[in-house]
N, C-alpha and C positions, 0 to 999 in steps of 0.2 A: 416452448419456442422463445427465442430471444431476438426479435426483429431489430432491436436497436444496437446490437453488438456490445452489450454491457460486459465488462470484465471486472473481476475482483483481483486486486494486486496486494500481495503480502510483503511485509518488510518488518524486520525486528530492529529495535533500538536499544542502546545501553540503559536508558531510563525513561520514565514517563515524561519528564520535563522536555527532553530533546525530541521525543516522539510528538508531543503536543506542539512544539515550536514548528516542526516540519509540517505537521498536519494543517496547522493554520495557514502556512505559506501556500501549500498545495490547494487548499480550498479557496483562498483569496485569489490565486492565480487561475482559477477555473480549470485546473488539471484533474481534479476529483470532485465528485458530488458530495461525498462525505468520507470520514475516516472514523472507524471504531478503534479505540485503543484498549488493549487487553493487558493490563499491568501484571507484572510478576509471573510471566511465563518462564519456564525453566528450559533452557536450551543446552543440549549435550551434543557436542560436535568435535570433529577433528580439524585443527587449524595449525598450520606450520609444524606438522609432525607430532603434536601433542593433543590429548583429549582435554577439552574445556567443558566446564559445567558452570553455567552462568545464569543469573536472573536477567531477563530482558523484558521489554514491552513490545508486544505484537501490534502492528498497525494493519488493519484490514480496510483497504481503500476501494471505493467503487468509482469506476470510470468507464470509458468506452474504448473499443478496439483502436479507433483512430487516434486517441490521446495517449495510448500506452508508450509509444516512442518518446514523446515529449515529457511524459511523466517520468519515465526511466531516466532520461538525461537530467532532469531537474533533481530527482532523488540522488543521483550520483554526485551532483554539486553540493547538496545540502547535508548529506549523510555523513556522520562522523567516522564510520567504519571504512577501512581500506578497501574491502570487498563486500559491500552491503548486499543483503538478500533483496532481490526484486523478482518476484515470481508472479506472472499474470495467468489467471485461470479463466477459462471460458465459462460464462453463465448460460446454462442450457434451458432455463425456464424460471418462472417466478411470477410475482404480481405484475401484470402488464402496466398498471399505473405507476408503480415504483420504478420499473425499468425505464419507462418514458421520462419520469422525473430525473433519473440519473443522466440519461442521454441529453435532456434539456438543460442540465446544469453545467455541461462541459463546453469549453470554448469561448 
């Protein structure tokens, strides 16, 4: 059960430096409790009619359901991509103390 409405939000960035810059801003602005950066993920996708195969950095962000709209808006401002990935996933369970910490870190 997730009584605090915690969400995991995913986004990819062109490199680790840009991902870290955005992560620091989001944590400092209390829009996320934390961000895990996973460097050197390989993304294969179709964009503007062509298949791309790129190295990116994945950001795994922990936030609350109430903060997702503001987080999404801020990511769209800070992100270098024309159409950035912003995917929010429901958290259905986990360590209650951790979920409470996430919820208490937002806002």
